C-alpha angles and dihedrals in degrees: 000000000000121000114254120209125188115217127180107248094216103033107026112206109243095222093052092047091051091050093053094040090051091053091050091050088053093054104271124156110221143181110228139165128258130181091267111027143348111274141203108235148178136151107302087220095055107093095189094050094045091049089053089056091051090053093044092054094041088238125153116242089235089065101082119218124225123243135209130215134199094239144333092282091059090048091054094044103040111014116039153289117307115207122223088258090051091051091055090053093045091051089055103038109027125127089038148071100304117109119199124205108219138162108284130231113241097241096070118107110265096243087064094054121084135198114314093017098292132150131196112225141165141168106237124220093236123105095212096051092047092046092052093051091046098048095040087050093223138093111253132228108248112195123144115274097246141080113276110275095024126106117274117241135236097184132038093237085072094054112123111245093230090054090046092054094046098059130076100222140012123207112208112201096153126254119338128209098272120185122100121006121240119297112248119216129179104230100173101096136053090273132040122245126200111235099169129011113227148131095339112059114236093234089056090052090053092045090055089060097049 
C-alpha cells in the first residue's frame, strides 16, 4: 500500500514537501497534482524510476514523456536549451499549461527524450508541483496518472486501483482543474508548430508572439 501525504495546494507545508521530494530523489514513483491533471512522476534523470512509469502505463519507451520544472532556471540548468522564440512563449505562458519542445540536455532519462534529442517541458501553475521539483532538485516526469488509453484524472477518487498499488507515494492536494491537458508547441525552430491542442488555444499562442 503506497503512502498518502496530504499537502495544501496553495501553501505547501515544508515538512511534507521535503518528505515527498526526498522520496523522489531516492527513486520513488509518485502520483502528484499539476495545474491541469494528476500526474505520475519521478526524477526525470532516474532511468529506473522512469522505466517503471513506462511499464505502469503500458507505454512504449519510444513515446517520450513530458517533464515539469520548478522555474525557468531549472529548465535551463537541468532540462534543455530554450530558443529565443521559446523564451518569448515561456515569458507569456509559464507558469501555466503550455508545454514547449526544446533541445534536451544529455543527462535526462531516455524515455523523456524524443526524436532528434528533444524534450517536452513546462513550468506548471501549481505550488505543490513546483515545490517538489525545486526541493528534489530535479525536473519531474509529468505523464497523466492513468494507464495509456484511459481517461486522465483530476481527483484522486478517480485513480485506478492498479495504478494506486503500483506507485510508492501519493500526494493528495485536493481536486485540480481537469479539462484539457497542456498544449504542446515545438519551439525549436524559427517558427512554432502545434503538436497537441490543449488548454491554451493555438490562436492565443500565435497572438502572444505578434
